[in-house]
Gaussian input, Z-matrix of N, CA and C with variables (Angstrom, degrees):
# hf/3-21g

backbone

0 1
 N
 C     1     B1
 C     2     B2     1     A1
 N     3     B3     2     A2     1     D1
 C     4     B4     3     A3     2     D2
 C     5     B5     4     A4     3     D3
 N     6     B6     5     A5     4     D4
 C     7     B7     6     A6     5     D5
 C     8     B8     7     A7     6     D6
 N     9     B9     8     A8     7     D7
 C    10    B10     9     A9     8     D8
 C    11    B11    10    A10     9     D9
 N    12    B12    11    A11    10    D10
 C    13    B13    12    A12    11    D11
 C    14    B14    13    A13    12    D12
 N    15    B15    14    A14    13    D13
 C    16    B16    15    A15    14    D14
 C    17    B17    16    A16    15    D15
 N    18    B18    17    A17    16    D16
 C    19    B19    18    A18    17    D17
 C    20    B20    19    A19    18    D18
 N    21    B21    20    A20    19    D19
 C    22    B22    21    A21    20    D20
 C    23    B23    22    A22    21    D21
 N    24    B24    23    A23    22    D22
 C    25    B25    24    A24    23    D23
 C    26    B26    25    A25    24    D24
 N    27    B27    26    A26    25    D25
 C    28    B28    27    A27    26    D26
 C    29    B29    28    A28    27    D27
 N    30    B30    29    A29    28    D28
 C    31    B31    30    A30    29    D29
 C    32    B32    31    A31    30    D30
 N    33    B33    32    A32    31    D31
 C    34    B34    33    A33    32    D32
 C    35    B35    34    A34    33    D33
 N    36    B36    35    A35    34    D34
 C    37    B37    36    A36    35    D35
 C    38    B38    37    A37    36    D36
 N    39    B39    38    A38    37    D37
 C    40    B40    39    A39    38    D38
 C    41    B41    40    A40    39    D39
 N    42    B42    41    A41    40    D40
 C    43    B43    42    A42    41    D41
 C    44    B44    43    A43    42    D42
 N    45    B45    44    A44    43    D43
 C    46    B46    45    A45    44    D44
 C    47    B47    46    A46    45    D45
 N    48    B48    47    A47    46    D46
 C    49    B49    48    A48    47    D47
 C    50    B50    49    A49    48    D48
 N    51    B51    50    A50    49    D49
 C    52    B52    51    A51    50    D50
 C    53    B53    52    A52    51    D51
 N    54    B54    53    A53    52    D52
 C    55    B55    54    A54    53    D53
 C    56    B56    55    A55    54    D54
 N    57    B57    56    A56    55    D55
 C    58    B58    57    A57    56    D56
 C    59    B59    58    A58    57    D57
 N    60    B60    59    A59    58    D58
 C    61    B61    60    A60    59    D59
 C    62    B62    61    A61    60    D60
 N    63    B63    62    A62    61    D61
 C    64    B64    63    A63    62    D62
 C    65    B65    64    A64    63    D63
 N    66    B66    65    A65    64    D64
 C    67    B67    66    A66    65    D65
 C    68    B68    67    A67    66    D66
 N    69    B69    68    A68    67    D67
 C    70    B70    69    A69    68    D68
 C    71    B71    70    A70    69    D69
 N    72    B72    71    A71    70    D70
 C    73    B73    72    A72    71    D71
 C    74    B74    73    A73    72    D72
 N    75    B75    74    A74    73    D73
 C    76    B76    75    A75    74    D74
 C    77    B77    76    A76    75    D75
 N    78    B78    77    A77    76    D76
 C    79    B79    78    A78    77    D77
 C    80    B80    79    A79    78    D78
 N    81    B81    80    A80    79    D79
 C    82    B82    81    A81    80    D80
 C    83    B83    82    A82    81    D81
 N    84    B84    83    A83    82    D82
 C    85    B85    84    A84    83    D83
 C    86    B86    85    A85    84    D84
 N    87    B87    86    A86    85    D85
 C    88    B88    87    A87    86    D86
 C    89    B89    88    A88    87    D87
 N    90    B90    89    A89    88    D88
 C    91    B91    90    A90    89    D89
 C    92    B92    91    A91    90    D90
 N    93    B93    92    A92    91    D91
 C    94    B94    93    A93    92    D92
 C    95    B95    94    A94    93    D93
 N    96    B96    95    A95    94    D94
 C    97    B97    96    A96    95    D95
 C    98    B98    97    A97    96    D96
 N    99    B99    98    A98    97    D97
 C   100   B100    99    A99    98    D98
 C   101   B101   100   A100    99    D99
 N   102   B102   101   A101   100   D100
 C   103   B103   102   A102   101   D101
 C   104   B104   103   A103   102   D102
 N   105   B105   104   A104   103   D103
 C   106   B106   105   A105   104   D104
 C   107   B107   106   A106   105   D105
 N   108   B108   107   A107   106   D106
 C   109   B109   108   A108   107   D107
 C   110   B110   109   A109   108   D108
 N   111   B111   110   A110   109   D109
 C   112   B112   111   A111   110   D110
 C   113   B113   112   A112   111   D111
 N   114   B114   113   A113   112   D112
 C   115   B115   114   A114   113   D113
 C   116   B116   115   A115   114   D114
 N   117   B117   116   A116   115   D115
 C   118   B118   117   A117   116   D116
 C   119   B119   118   A118   117   D117

   B1=1.4644
   B2=1.5275
   B3=1.3319
   B4=1.4665
   B5=1.5292
   B6=1.3246
   B7=1.4634
   B8=1.5250
   B9=1.3326
   B10=1.4663
   B11=1.5179
   B12=1.3146
   B13=1.4586
   B14=1.5243
   B15=1.3094
   B16=1.4675
   B17=1.5195
   B18=1.3160
   B19=1.4580
   B20=1.5258
   B21=1.3223
   B22=1.4549
   B23=1.5212
   B24=1.3353
   B25=1.4660
   B26=1.5214
   B27=1.3234
   B28=1.4637
   B29=1.5230
   B30=1.3315
   B31=1.4677
   B32=1.5160
   B33=1.3133
   B34=1.4602
   B35=1.5228
   B36=1.3312
   B37=1.4638
   B38=1.5250
   B39=1.3253
   B40=1.4602
   B41=1.5252
   B42=1.3316
   B43=1.4644
   B44=1.5126
   B45=1.3234
   B46=1.4644
   B47=1.5215
   B48=1.3312
   B49=1.4661
   B50=1.5289
   B51=1.3255
   B52=1.4659
   B53=1.5229
   B54=1.3342
   B55=1.4648
   B56=1.5209
   B57=1.3326
   B58=1.4581
   B59=1.5245
   B60=1.3154
   B61=1.4678
   B62=1.5258
   B63=1.3347
   B64=1.4646
   B65=1.5248
   B66=1.3325
   B67=1.4603
   B68=1.5175
   B69=1.3422
   B70=1.4576
   B71=1.5273
   B72=1.3247
   B73=1.4632
   B74=1.5172
   B75=1.3241
   B76=1.4574
   B77=1.5230
   B78=1.3188
   B79=1.4611
   B80=1.5235
   B81=1.3267
   B82=1.4638
   B83=1.5279
   B84=1.3142
   B85=1.4700
   B86=1.5187
   B87=1.3241
   B88=1.4635
   B89=1.5204
   B90=1.3193
   B91=1.4577
   B92=1.5276
   B93=1.3225
   B94=1.4656
   B95=1.5204
   B96=1.3093
   B97=1.4648
   B98=1.5217
   B99=1.3237
   B100=1.4647
   B101=1.5247
   B102=1.3283
   B103=1.4667
   B104=1.5209
   B105=1.3054
   B106=1.4656
   B107=1.5191
   B108=1.3160
   B109=1.4624
   B110=1.5256
   B111=1.3438
   B112=1.4653
   B113=1.5235
   B114=1.3368
   B115=1.4653
   B116=1.5259
   B117=1.3190
   B118=1.4647
   B119=1.5377
   A1=110.38
   A2=115.77
   A3=120.00
   A4=110.47
   A5=114.94
   A6=119.29
   A7=110.59
   A8=115.93
   A9=120.52
   A10=110.23
   A11=114.91
   A12=120.07
   A13=110.29
   A14=116.56
   A15=120.80
   A16=110.09
   A17=115.02
   A18=121.02
   A19=109.84
   A20=115.33
   A21=120.38
   A22=110.28
   A23=115.92
   A24=119.94
   A25=110.56
   A26=116.54
   A27=120.33
   A28=110.03
   A29=116.00
   A30=120.55
   A31=110.62
   A32=115.58
   A33=120.57
   A34=110.55
   A35=116.19
   A36=121.06
   A37=109.84
   A38=115.19
   A39=120.09
   A40=110.23
   A41=115.73
   A42=120.21
   A43=111.53
   A44=116.74
   A45=118.26
   A46=110.49
   A47=116.52
   A48=120.18
   A49=108.74
   A50=115.33
   A51=120.52
   A52=109.95
   A53=116.10
   A54=120.19
   A55=110.34
   A56=115.96
   A57=120.28
   A58=110.01
   A59=116.51
   A60=120.80
   A61=109.71
   A62=116.61
   A63=120.50
   A64=109.98
   A65=116.12
   A66=120.09
   A67=110.28
   A68=115.70
   A69=120.82
   A70=109.83
   A71=115.97
   A72=120.60
   A73=110.13
   A74=115.32
   A75=121.35
   A76=109.38
   A77=115.33
   A78=120.41
   A79=110.31
   A80=117.33
   A81=119.57
   A82=110.96
   A83=117.84
   A84=118.70
   A85=109.75
   A86=116.39
   A87=119.79
   A88=109.75
   A89=116.69
   A90=121.24
   A91=109.63
   A92=116.09
   A93=120.52
   A94=110.89
   A95=116.09
   A96=120.52
   A97=110.67
   A98=115.74
   A99=120.03
   A100=109.53
   A101=115.88
   A102=120.00
   A103=110.18
   A104=116.51
   A105=120.86
   A106=110.77
   A107=115.33
   A108=119.76
   A109=110.54
   A110=115.59
   A111=120.15
   A112=110.70
   A113=115.57
   A114=119.17
   A115=110.45
   A116=116.96
   A117=120.64
   A118=111.02
   D1=-47.90
   D2=-179.87
   D3=-63.21
   D4=-36.63
   D5=179.86
   D6=-62.53
   D7=-46.06
   D8=179.62
   D9=-59.95
   D10=-40.77
   D11=-177.27
   D12=-64.67
   D13=-43.94
   D14=178.79
   D15=-60.48
   D16=-42.99
   D17=179.81
   D18=-61.19
   D19=-44.37
   D20=-179.61
   D21=-62.14
   D22=-44.64
   D23=-179.07
   D24=-64.35
   D25=-39.31
   D26=179.07
   D27=-63.72
   D28=-45.14
   D29=178.74
   D30=-62.02
   D31=-42.22
   D32=-178.64
   D33=-63.71
   D34=-44.16
   D35=179.74
   D36=-62.07
   D37=-42.32
   D38=-179.89
   D39=-62.61
   D40=-45.16
   D41=-179.15
   D42=-63.13
   D43=-43.74
   D44=-177.91
   D45=-69.03
   D46=-30.31
   D47=176.93
   D48=-65.66
   D49=-45.53
   D50=179.11
   D51=-61.43
   D52=-43.17
   D53=179.33
   D54=-61.39
   D55=-41.32
   D56=-179.80
   D57=-62.68
   D58=-41.57
   D59=179.05
   D60=-63.67
   D61=-44.06
   D62=179.57
   D63=-61.51
   D64=-45.24
   D65=179.98
   D66=-60.37
   D67=-42.91
   D68=-179.35
   D69=-61.70
   D70=-46.15
   D71=179.64
   D72=-62.32
   D73=-45.03
   D74=-179.64
   D75=-59.89
   D76=-43.95
   D77=-178.17
   D78=-64.27
   D79=-44.02
   D80=-178.25
   D81=-67.76
   D82=-34.51
   D83=177.57
   D84=-68.03
   D85=-39.46
   D86=178.24
   D87=-62.85
   D88=-42.42
   D89=179.73
   D90=-62.55
   D91=-42.97
   D92=178.71
   D93=-61.17
   D94=-45.63
   D95=-179.59
   D96=-62.14
   D97=-40.95
   D98=179.64
   D99=-64.46
   D100=-44.47
   D101=179.38
   D102=-59.45
   D103=-43.08
   D104=-179.93
   D105=-64.30
   D106=-41.02
   D107=-178.57
   D108=-67.08
   D109=-37.37
   D110=-177.60
   D111=-78.21
   D112=-37.55
   D113=-178.01
   D114=-63.60
   D115=134.32
   D116=-179.36
   D117=-70.72

């Protein structure tokens, strides 16, 4: 039982890390697009 739980927590941590990276990338692309749109 404890083993399964550890595995689940590890998977969850990995997934949230990946999500954070995706969000960061998404955010930086949005910022870039905004900068381009604003820049003359």
